[in-house]
LUMZA-860942 format. One record per atom (N, C-alpha, C): x, y, z; residue in one letter. Coordinates in pm, whole numbers, plus 50000, padded with zeros to 5 digits. Last residue first. Layout:
<pts>
XYZa ...
</pts>
This chain:
<pts>
618817335038296k 618187336438194k 617097327238321k 620987370738290w 620197360138351w 618647353638331w 623737373138217l 622417371238125l 622027364138251l 626387390238362p 625987380838317p 624487381938320p 626917428338308g 626917415338413g 626027401938295g 626537443138121d 627267444138167d 628027431638230d 624517432037764m 624877433537936m 626407436637978m 623617461237596f 625107454337528f 624997448437749f 620927478437407i 621537476837495i 622187459537519i 621197472637125l 622157484237183l 622397483137250l 619147456836989r 620717458536954r 621547463636982r 616687474237150r 617797461237161r 618497449437103r 616837498236928w 617567496537104w 617757481337125w 617837491636701s 617117495836691s 617697491536873s 619937516336441d 619927501536466d 618627503736584d 620127539736396k 619597537236285k 618827523536333k 620387563736697k 620757553436623k 619687538136492k 618827571436860k 619017583836795k 619857572336628k 617927558437052h 617127558737003h 617717570236885h 619547558537284l 619627545637204l 618557543337129l 620497580237376k 621577577037271k 620947561337218k 619837577337666a 619797586137581a 619827585837438a 620937559837751e 619527553937719e 619147567537609e 624697544637680h 623337557037753h 622237559837703h 625807515137676l 625597526637579l 624087534837646l 625727490537836k 627247499837784k 627007513837745k 623547489238130a 623537489837940a 625337498237938a 623717459238318e 624037475538311e 624417479538162e 621487431538354g 622867439638395g 622477456638327g 619577407338209f 619097418638339f 620947420438373f 617037384938030t 618117393538019t 618487401838151t 614607360237958e 614567369038028e 616717373938065e 613187332937806t 614117346037815t 614547357937835t 612237329937989s 613597315237953s 613877333137894s 609927339637966w 610677346538139w 612087332738101w 607327354137798d 608737343237822d 609767340137880d 604767364337927v 605857370537899v 607057357837953v 602377369637586v 602507359437713v 604017359637714v 600977386737424g 601067387237546g 600847382137637g 600877371337108a 599347367137279a 599507375137350a 603317375337031t 601907384837003t 600837387237101t 605447366137354s 604267359837210s 603317377837165s 607637390437414i 607067383837469i 605757380437364i 611117387837681e 610227388337475e 608817379937536e 613317412837827i 612367399337832i 611437398037687i 615417429937958t 614847422537839t 614117410237852t 616537452138225q 615727438938239q 614697433238060q 619217474738339w 618427471538246w 618037457038204w 620177492838555q 619607483338605q 618767477538444q 621437516938737t 620637516338680t 620687498138535t 622087535739094t 623137528638957t 621317526438874t 623477568439176t 621477566139102t 622617553439042t 623667585039440a 624107578239290a 622827571039318a 622437602339717n 621967601939524n 622787598239447n 623107603539898s 624267603639824s 623627608539731s 621277591940030s 621817602640119s 622847613339965s 619007575039878n 619037591139915n 619967599840054n 620597557039681n 621337564539783n 620677573639775n 618437543639443k 619407559739455k 619637561139591k 618127520339145l 618307520539280l 619417535439328l 615707519038867e 616817522638901e 617647523039088e 614857499238598h 615997493438722h 616787504138827h 613427489538282k 613737502538372k 614397501738489k 612517470438042v 611757473638108v 613297479438263v 612047465437746a 613027469037809a 612307472937895a 610657441937537l 610257445237620l 611677447137699l 609867425537244k 610827424137291k 610087440237425k 607727402437079y 607317416437082y 609117414537224y 606607384236765k 607037386036916k 607287401436951k 606167388536502d 606367373936505d 606187377236704d 604547412836236i 605807409036406i 605057391336402i 605107408335926t 604907407036025t 605247403636169t 607847410835718n 606567424335784n 605357417835886n 608827390235659d 607537387135631d 606307403535667d 611527385235841s 611047395835717s 610007396935596s 611157372636084d 611597361735971d 611047372635795d 611337388236352s 612137380536289s 611507368836110s 609537414936399d 609437402836297d 611037398136239d 608777420236710i 609997420136646i 609537409636481i 608227453936823g 607657446736769g 608717439436712g 609597473037144e 609007465937011e 608577455836968e 609077490237407v 609077477737379v 609427480237176v 610217505337684a 610687505337576a 610357490337492a 609757501638011y 610167511537872y 610197520237810y 608317502638323a 608727498638198a 609367506738095a 610427501138637a 609447507138547a 609327501138367a 611107504438958s 611617508038834s 610637504238721s 613247523639228t 611757521239094t 612137510638979t 614207521839520r 614177514639430r 612897515239292r 615707541639749t 614907534039669t 614307534539569t 617137537940078e 617307535239911e 616437532239901e 617797536540303g 618027552040285g 617347547840082g 615817511640431a 617197512340436a 617557527240384a 613717516140123w 613877510840205w 615367511840227w 610927524239907t 611557529540021t 612287525640140t 609607513539593e 609927512339686e 611837518039812e 607347512339278t 608617523239385t 608747518539536t 606497494138959w 606957504339143w 607907506339188w 606297475538694d 605897491038788d 605727493738924d 605517453438588f 606817456538624f 607177467938661f 603407430338655a 603347441538683a 604297439238650a 601177404538431v 602077410238514v 602367431338506v 598337386238485a 598857400038459a 599777400638555a 597907355238431s 597447368638530s 598557373038436s 598277332238223d 597337344338221d 596397354438309d 600357315238304s 599167308538405s 597957323938336s 602587329738228s 602847318638091s 600547317538156s 601797367838217d 602267350938208d 601637338038136d 600627393938034v 600577381438061v 601637372538146v 599597427637898i 600977417337866i 600507409338014i 597127426637680l 598017428237815l 598847418937812l 596787447837315v 597097432837346v 597227435337591v 594897455637191n 594967465737331n 595617449037373n 595047474936807t 594727465536944t 595117469537076t 594527497136696s 593567496236808s 593607487336862s 597767495736667g 597047511636596g 596017504936702g 598927479436950k 599217485936780k 597827484136696k 600597481437234t 599247482737214t 599917484637034t 600587462537532i 601327466937334i 600147466037293i 600487471637897y 599147468137756y 600077472937651y 599557469038214l 600527471338050l 600137459537966l 597257477038454g 597537465038301g 598797475738199g 596677497138600g 598107497638626g 597927483438507g 593427507138598q 594187491438647q 595737491438695q 593157520438383a 593347527938524a 593827517538603a 596547504838173d 594987512138177d 594577516138313d 598377512437938k 598407507338026k 596937517838117k 601027510837634t 599897514937698t 599657508837886t 603827513737490l 603477514937553l 602447513537619l 602947505037074t 603127514737208t 602977506837311t 604647497936746v 604077491236887v 604277505236969v 605717489536420a 605367506336559a 604197498336645a 606967480036227t 606717472236342t 606717480136542t 608247492336008n 607047481736017n 606527481036096n 609927513936137a 608467515036060a 607607507736023a 609657507636504t 610347509236431t 608987510436289t 609567532436821t 609257520036707t 610197517736625t 610137532237153s 611327527937076s 610157524436998s 609077554837440t 609117539237322t 609087535637173t 608937572437526d 610037574337500d 610437558837433d 607277582837659t 607677591537535t 608077590037469t 605217556137843s 606427571437821s 606157572837688s 602677550237846v 603157550837943v 604637556137966v 599527563937772a 601067559537687a 601367559137794a 596097544937850t 597097559537830t 598727558237805t 593397532437804t 594897531037814t 595517547637782t 590227518337820t 590597525237816t 592297527037803t 588337487637729v 590077498037802v 589897504937759v 586207481437566n 585707483137700n 587167492237726n 587497468037336s 586307482237364s 586107486337477s 587947440637449a 588657450937450a 588377461237412a 586147425137692s 585787436337498s 587207447237505s 586917392137835y 586687407037824y 586357414437666y 583967363637710v 586117375237758v 585507390337740v 582937342037879s 582847359537832s 583737362837836s 582807321938114n 582477318937945n 581717329137837n 584187321438239d 583077325038349d 582477325738148d 586807313838337g 586307306538338g 584197307938307g 588757336738362d 587487339438477d 586847331238453d 589727339838079i 590647339438243i 589577335238285i 589267334537795d 588607337737899d 588797328238013d 590567355637537q 591317344037605q 589777344637805q 591197370437345g 589967359337333g 590247349737444g 593097392137466f 593167384237279f 592197372037307f 592537408537681v 592007412137503v 592547405937425v 592357393237960s 592497398337832s 591847399937730s 590137403538260e 590577393438161e 591527402238000e 591357407838534k 590587412238448k 591667407738281k 590307389038801k 591067391838732k 590177400438595k 589877367939112g 589727375438998g 590367391538965g 591437355439346i 590547371439407i 590237378539308i 592497337439266a 591647337339390a 590647345239377a 594587347739108k 593557332839057k 592597335939161k 595637364739198l 594617369139083l 593587355939041l 597377351339372i 596187356739419i 595897367339341i 599167331039229a 597447329939251a 596807339739385a 599877356939061d 599677346638942d 597997336839104d 601627368339292p 600827376439188p 599507361439109p 602937372639491f 602367358939423f 601487356939320f 604357388939604k 605387376639496k 604817369139516k 601817396239698s 603017403239579s 604257400839566s 601437390939984p 601157390439853p 601837393639723p 604887388240142h 603967399440106h 602987384839975h 605157357840428a 605447364840299a 604477376540215a 603427351640624t 604647353740627t 605897357840567t 601937353540894a 601727358840817a 603247358540732a 600987326041200l 601997339141126l 602057336940898l 598417337341333v 598997330341197v 600137339841168v 597187328541687v 597577337241622v 598227333841468v 594217314341781y 595067319241767y 596177336341682y 591777313942008n 592537326042012n 594187317141942n 590607281641878k 590547295741918k 591697296241938k 590037262141557g 591097266241669g 590637281741691g 588907247741339n 587477255341460n 588467262441568n 590197236741182h 590337231941318h 589577236841403h 589887247240933k 589777231340951k 589487231441077k 590637273941054k 589307272041030k 588827256041051k 593137266741025v 593237273541210v 591367271941224v 594197270640844a 594167258740899a 593207256841038a 593737289440699g 592567279840690g 592927264140725g 595627302940790a 594237305740851a 592997296540807a 597317290140662g 598357290640791g 596727295440864g 597007292640301i 597747281440442i 597457279340611i 597417318840412a 596607315340379a 596377302540475a 599577316040436t 599717326040481t 598087319340488t 601347307340175h 601457302340270h 601067306340438h 599127330639964p 599017310740001p 599277309240097p 598977359440146d 599517350740035d 599387341040075d 595787382140159i 597207374940227i 597237365440094i 593977410140238i 594307403740089i 596467392840156i 591137423240291i 592797418240314i 592947410840293i 588367430340343g 589397431840243g 590447433440222g 587417402140468s 587807421840568s 588577430140507s 585957391540290n 584797400340418n 585237403940497n 587327386340065k 585297395440056k 585197403340187k 589927382540185y 589527389340120y 588117397640107y 588377357740303i 589537367840327i 589307381240333i 587687338140050s 586907342040181s 587657354740158s 590387340239893k 589147344839788k 587677351739973k 591767322740078i 592577340140012i 590957347939985i 590267297140122t 590797304440203t 591027325840197t 590387298539799d 589087293839894d 588957305540019d 593077286839803l 592837296539687l 591007304739712l 593287268639919i 594347273639928i 593267291639902i 591487249439847e 591317246840003e 591777263439987e 592147244439605k 591147245439615k 591227257839761k 594587228839694e 594917245339615e 593867248239631e 594547222040020n 594617213139882n 594667228639815n 596257217440346l 595287224640275l 595837222240172l 597137203540668s 597377197340545s 595917212240481s 597637203541021e 596457198040858e 596747204840746e 598307195641358s 598937193541195s 597897192941164s 600007204541674i 598897195141599i 599137202241395i 602247202541957f 601877198141811f 600617195041736f 602777191242175d 602817202242161d 602217212242018d 601977164442238n 601907173342360n 601477188042328n 602557155041971q 601157157742020q 601637167242133q 604847139442024i 604767152442009i 603837160042001i 604297127442228k 605197136142329k 605637150542219k 603277105342074k 601927111942148k 602837124942256k 605417099641953l 604557107041806l 602397114541985l 606477078242091s 606947098342073s 606257106041996s 604607061142164s 605157068942285s 605637083042193s 604667053741868q 603047058941910q 603267066542076q 607267058541619d 606667045441726d 605477054641813d 606447068441354l 607187072241435l 606337061641551l 608807056741071n 607147057441141n 607557059041275n 610667047740838f 610267053540903f 609257061240989f 611727044540532k 611487036340592k 610737040840773k 613337061740309n 612867060740321n 611097052440344n 616157064240394s 615957051040300s 614377050540277s 616237081840489k 617157085540408k 616687076140341k 615597076540728i 614007083540695i 615567090540561i 616727057840802n 615827053840812n 615447063940694n 618917076040941n 619627067340807n 618427064240772n 617747087541144m 617447094641069m 617837089240891m 617207070441340i 616357071141291i 616367080941160i 620667063441402e 619787058541303e 618607064141306e 620437093041486v 621717091741390v 620597077941258v 618777089141690v 618467096141606v 619347092841435v 620777071841857k 618447069541811k 618517082141687k 622757088441906n 622847076441823n 621497073441750n 621637110842035s 622007119341920s 622477093841863s 619527116742242d 620207099442230d 620557105242096d 617157128342357e 618957134842340e 619947125842317e 615157121342386n 615747125242495n 617407126642480n 613367123042215y 614217109242210y 615327112442282y 612597147142136i 611557134042211i 612407124542213i 615347160342036d 614417160842183d 613797151742215d 615567150841837f 616547144941923f 616157146742069f 613307156041722l 613327141241725l 614567134641829l 613767182241606l 612607174841717l 612347164041756l 615997182241418r 616017189641543r 615007178741706r 614357165341321e 616027163241277e 615957169241477e 613717187941097f 612327184941244f 613477170841285f 614627210041041n 614217211541142n 613897199841253n 614247197040744s 615007196440783s 615467196741034s 612327179740594a 612097185640646a 613017189440743a 611877168240312v 611887165440371v 612817175840475v 609097177240032q 609427167040124q 610387163440280q 608427208239994i 609057200840058i 609147188540131i 607207240839823d 606987227639802d 608567216239889d 606707260239992m 606707245940061m 606487231240033m 606957285039778s 607597282139925s 607747271640054s 604907280139618p 606067267639617p 607127268739720p 602097275839675s 602497274939795s 604007273239750s 600907265339456i 601117280439508i 601277282839573i 602927237739367t 601817244839426t 601967254139403t 604477201439250e 604657216739225e 603547225839300e 604757178039549q 604457185839418q 604167197939378q 607407149039554v 607227165139591v 605927173339476v 606407122139611k 607317127439481k 606727142939523k 606887111339999n 606357111439870n 607087119039745n 608357099440270a 608297106640119a 607887108340066a 607227099340632k 607897087940464k 607517098540304k 606257090840848y 606827100640791y 608067097240691y 604107090641048d 604277089040840d 604637095340827d 602247102941354g 603467090441282g 603827086541153g 600037112641279k 600267096341244k 601247089441219k 600487139241294s 598677138041268s 598657117541316s 602667142841190i 602207147341337i 601227139541372i 603377132340945a 603917121341047a 603447132741249a 600967142040808r 601527130840822r 602897131640908r 602587170140768h 601147165840847h 600767155240850h 604637165640714l 604477168840854l 603757167140896l 603957159940432i 604637148740464i 604687147340683i 602547166040182d 602197163540322d 602917165540451d 602407190140013n 603897183040039n 603157181640245n 600147206239995e 600077190839981e 600817185139969e 601137232140334n 599837221840147n 599867209440176n 600247229840622t 600797219040463t 600767226340412t 601067240440973a 600587245240795a 600737235740732a 600697231841288v 601667231541199v 600977233741029v 599627253041504l 599397241641437l 600347247341315l 601037243841862l 601667249041784l 601007241541605l 599447253342150k 599497239542055k 600597253241936k 599837274642369d 598867260242369d 599557248442313d 602937288642482i 601887288842391i 601327276242465i 603647315842700p 602477306042728p 602367297442593p 607057302642740l 606227315942701l 605657304742689l 609507284442779g 608747299142881g 607587302742869g 611767274642630m 611897290142723m 610827293542827m 609577261442563k 610437257342590k 611317268342715k 608427281942340k 607787277942449k 607867267642602k 610357289342150a 609617299642264a 608787293442377a 610737264242043l 611747263742152l 611397278042222l 608467261041891y 608447254042035y 609487251942101y 609407286541752g 607857284541833g 608407275841939g 610847268541606a 611347287041672a 610307292841775a 609677254741465y 610537246041564y 610737264041672y 608547273741274v 607897263941393v 608347255941518v 609957277841108d 610137286741127d 609127280941300d 611497247140993g 612327261241098g 611887269441161g 610217233940871f 609857233440988f 610967241741055f 610167241440563n 611467231740682n 611397228540792n 607327247240654g 607427235440541g 609577232340458g 604277259140734t 606247252840765t 605227240340598t 602697286840917p 602867276540728p 603997272840753p 601417272841172v 601957288241140v 602457274540939v 599227296241468s 598997289341349s 600647294541236s 599677291341791f 599827292341709f 600207291941584f 597747302642086s 598167287441953s 598987299741855s 598087312242438i 597917315442247i 598087304442174i 596787309842751k 597807307342673k 597207308042537k 596297347942880e 596137331642857e 596957325842743e 596477373142858q 596097367542960q 596077354442952q 598447391442610a 597547373342662a 597477375442821a 598967416442494d 598867417442623d 597837401942665d 600017409342262l 598537412942195l 598237415842361l 602477418542268k 602077433442225k 600427427842191k 603297395242386f 603667410842521f 602117418042478f 603527380742205y 602327371742323y 602417386442426y 604587389741979c 603557392541911c 602217387842136c 607117387342150f 606857399042085f 604967399542082f 608047359342149f 607557363842195f 606427383742180f 607277354441860y 606767349541882y 606167355642049y 610267367041730y 608637374441739y 607587366941803y 612197354741904v 612057368141982v 610387379341903v 612707329141772t 612027327041898t 611047341941963t 614277342541531q 612807338441456q 612117339341614q 616677339041652a 616317355041613a 614697348541571a 617547311541698v 616977316341811v 616477332141773v 617297300541415i 615967296741484i 616077304241608i 619677313441264r 617987313341242r 616997310041282r 621737302041436a 621447316041488a 619617321841421a 622317278841363w 621107277041496w 620537293041521w 621747268141008n 622747277341133n 621407280441215n 619237251040967i 620797250240944i 621987249041062i 618207273740772s 617997271940926s 619087261241030s 620747288740556n 619457278040620n 619247278640774n 622957296240621v 622967306040647v 620757299240598v 626837284640638g 625487278740541g 624637293540641g 630087289340518s 629117288540580s 627507283940554s 633097273140423m 632227272540355m 631507280740496m 636047274740362n 635857283040451n 633917285640427n 636967258440183i 636467265840098i 636317273940211i 638077235240319s 639167240440256s 638567254040125s 635267234640524k 637347237340520k 637727241940444k 634417212340276s 634257221740283s 634627235040475s 635617194840143f 635547201540132f 635417216440152f 636607173940458e 637167185440357e 637417198940300e 633617168040496i 634907178240611i 635667185440558i 630517166040306d 632307165940277d 633397175240342d 628847174440402s 629307170340532s 631287160040413s 628477203240303f 628557207040448f 629337189140464f 628047191840047m 629107195340053m 629007199740183m 625257182840137e 626267168640054e 627207178140096e 624307196840249k 623657187940279k 625077186040295k 623527213039956v 624487214040076v 624617206740157v 621807191939815l 623417194139739l 624277202239872l 619617189939955k 620997183539941k 622557181439844k 618747214139860q 619307208939947q 619647195940012q 617587209839635c 618947224039643c 619757215739826c 615757188339644d 617617187939527d 618947192539553d 614337201539748d 615137191139827d 615927186639829d 613207216739543f 614327223739654f 615067213239747f 613777201439270n 613127206539368n 613687215339477n 615897204938928g 615087198439064g 614377208839126g 617917225638835e 617057209838730e 616927202038845e 618937253838985v 619087233239009v 618067229338938v 620647287038943a 619537270038939a 619717262038858a 622227300939100i 622677286339043i 621987282039016i 623777334839176n 622557325839166n 622797314139053n 626197346339391f 625937339039265f 624727333339323f 627887379739507v 626357371339461v 626397358639367v 629887400239585n 629827387139603n 628627380139580n 628407422939318k 629457411039317k 629987396639410k 625107424839316s 626557428939389s 627667415239328s 623117430939224p 624137433639093p 625457436639198p 620047419039183n 621017420739255n 622317423239208n 618807395838999t 618627412239012t 619437415439113t 618017373939134t 618787371939010t 618997385338931t 616457380139318m 617067375039401m 618187374839308m 613617393439282l 614877395639392l 616137387339421l 613807370939030m 613927386339057m 614807390639139m 612377352439183r 613557344039106r 613977364039142r 609647362039356q 611187355539457q 612627354039309q 608257368339085v 608817377439170v 610137373639304v 608117340238996p 608647347738870p 609157368239046p 608767317339241s 608187325539196s 608467337939112s 609637288239148i 609427293839269i 608967310939178i 610597266938942r 610117261639107r 609977276839182r 612357271138771n 610947277738711n 609747270738809n 614847254338950n 615087259538817n 612877261338803n 616237265139286p 615437254239168p 614577256139065p 619017275939372h 616707272939375h 616747265739243h 621127284939550l 620867273839510l 619147271739432l 623907307139605v 622247302539615v 621607298039540v 626497316139731f 626087309139687f 624657309439693f 628627342339870i 627617335539917i 626207337039739i 631177359239983n 630487353339885n 629297348739923n 633337381940176i 632057372940172i 631437368240083i 634197397140222n 635297392240303n 633817378340318n 632397426340264k 633417425540280k 633527409540267k 628917432440101k 629887431940264k 631057422740161k 627167430239815g 628317437239916g 629247435440046g 625197413640087k 625647416439894k 626517425739992k 623687405240268v 624807399340287v 625437405840115v 621167403240286a 621397400840432a 623177402340415a 620147397540024d 619967415640098d 620987413940196d 620787369740077i 621457373439983i 621607395239988i 619147360340203a 620197358040232a 621327370840162a 616617366140097a 617047370440208a 618367372340194a 616637350239878a 616547360839793a 616947373539974a 616897323840008g 617987331439888g 617847344039878g 614057320640100t 615677321940207t 616587330040112t 612527325439898d 612287335640028d 613237335440060d 612747295839749g 612277309439740g 612487319839778g 613497273939838s 612297273539828s 612277288039778s 617747272539827t 615977285039886t 615367276739820t 620317270939961a 619557263839870a 618407269039940a 623657285240010v 622277280540093v 621157281239960v 627167290540185i 626507279140028i 624487277840102i 629537313040116i 627767307940236i 626997304940082i 632787315640204n 631627311640090n 630247308340173n 634867336640317i 633957330740402i 633397328140268i 638307347740466k 636857351040372k 636607341040384k 639487361840744k 639197350940708k 638707354540604k 640897383040847t 641807382040772t 640697372840690t 639627395741227n 640177387241135n 640147391540952n 636877415041214k 637897410141337k 639577402541286k 634787415741035s 636357423641072s 637497428441150s 633747389341138l 634997387840978l 635697399840941l 632237399341262y 632557390041301y 633957389941251y 630617419141167y 631277421941253y 632537406541293y 629517404340953e 630227417940880e 630897418941009e 627947384541076y 628897378540980y 630107393540934y 626367398841196f 627227394341247f 628037388841154f 624727415940956n 625337416941085n 626297412041115n 623417390240886g 624267396540752g 625257401540883g 621917378241145i 622367379140994i 624157381440967i 620167398741067l 620917405241205l 622257390741174l 618747394240866q 619107411240881q 619997411440983q 617807372540845m 618877368640764m 619877381340832m 615567375741072a 616787362541151a 618097371341047a 613997386340899v 614197389741016v 615267390941133v 613597381840627d 614517383140696d 614267389240764d 611727362040689k 613357354140642k 613667372640700k 608907367740576f 609647363740743f 611077359840759f 609377392340324a 609377374940412a 610467372040502a 610867408540185l 609417405140223l 608997395940245l 613227420140173t 612017411940071t 610857401640082t 613387430440408p 613457443140253p 613557433540135p 610677430640572g 611387435340587g 612387436540416g 607327424540669h 607867439940589h 609197445840588h 606147399740700f 606977406340567f 607277410540549f 605447395340913l 606647391740955l 607547396140805l 602487402241100e 602377398240918e 604197405540947e 600517382141222l 600937385941345l 602377384141115l 597117382541273v 597877378741206v 598747382141289v 594687373141443h 595117377141443h 596407370641370h 591007363541288l 592337356741393l 593277369141438l 588317365641298d 588567358841394d 589857363441455d 589057391541089e 588047384741103e 588447374841249e 592127399441165v 591697393741045v 590567383841125v 594007423941279k 592957415241361k 592977409841146k 597547423241308k 596697426641237k 595427417241287k 601097432741387i 599957424541392i 598867432641332i 604067434141288k 602227444641235k 601917431041327k 607547441041247v 606817435241274v 604847442141318v 608627466341113v 609587451541116v 608477440541099v 607637494941056n 606957484541167n 607577470941135n 607007508240783s 608487513540992s 608717498841044s 606317480440572d 606207489240665d 607587495940769d 606507486540193r 607277480340342r 606167489740429r 605157492739967i 604767485439969i 605467476640163i 604847525539820c 605387513339897c 605127501639957c 603977523739445m 603967528039601m 604277515539647m 
</pts>
């Protein structure tokens, strides 16, 4: 099923809110709107000279994927993406780490987004180093990002044919998207208030509501793109508030680095002329997703839910909520909010004191190409809802991740003249200690990228180990091209899992 729309930006009425959908780009997040433009800007500029640049980008999940897609395969550009290891969603990670372009480099950093961002800032601050590598950036530190994002505020206002001022609720982490709205207001767009909506990493809410701009420890949440404590673009707002006094802003930023800064009342009042704020905890986010789904049948991602929930907490009127990402990027949170089928291996996932029965699962074979061996014979099956199971005999084991959320490996999408198809291909039971008992499973997923004009197809393989309880071990994930053609995989004495040799790096 294609989850993209021919319109890059769409407006939907959800209950008493207008929702501005910004996730219909190639990586299913609002970052695509500006990033695709920047990628073409780079290509045009670099075609005029022989200069080669190295883009360094920090990401909390969406920025990196959007940046990679924007510059993949472009001449005279390398891109290095720093993401916090195991602190982004599996879909976000896959969008970054499965791109085969030779100019794309992914770096997993042990830490959080703020740590990644700090590294990028330090590299930019080292003038000698940054010049030596022709360093460039596509985080919202790049002014072109902000300018490009102002466009959809104007688009929304005129599309709604608003006769009065409207307000925007913006899920906010690094303050870039909402600052674009502020810039649009300064340009003359009739905006009443900009609602800064945050998760429990609420430094921006504390700053705007009571002047407290002191960083706490970053908390991991179901809205990982907002797991940030130091918002870079807030410095731009301070520059405006303090009458473009750069020396004062330098002083403030030094105090912020020492975690000693509070806004004075006069400056706070200036900010509150344009901004209000709110934060939501995990339960409030899930409740918002559940409520909107129950009342309208529409599923929103946890970041958009923060924007919608913030409006409800304020009893806001005439609001547009920015929908910043497609809900499919955050399956764990979505399934936790709206309910899901329990696994059949004895886990009470939804907490109702009962477990889904294996006898109620009707499955069909996924592929006739399923790989088996004599003593570990297993197959891949799928139920009517698309849940993927490992079947051995009469036992159906649902494939889930560590949070017990079902994992979907099958999808097809068309975008910009390309059709991308992913499908679970084979599974094998592994008897690692030779006791004739399966200790774990290994899954192969086939990814095909077809150029719809030339019909040229690139095939990539993903392999992942899965426990006997059906839980995916993402740390075992590998990705690359197979040296051995798939038609030969089942004609060898050895198993396919030892015959798929990866040409590219093994992303883990």
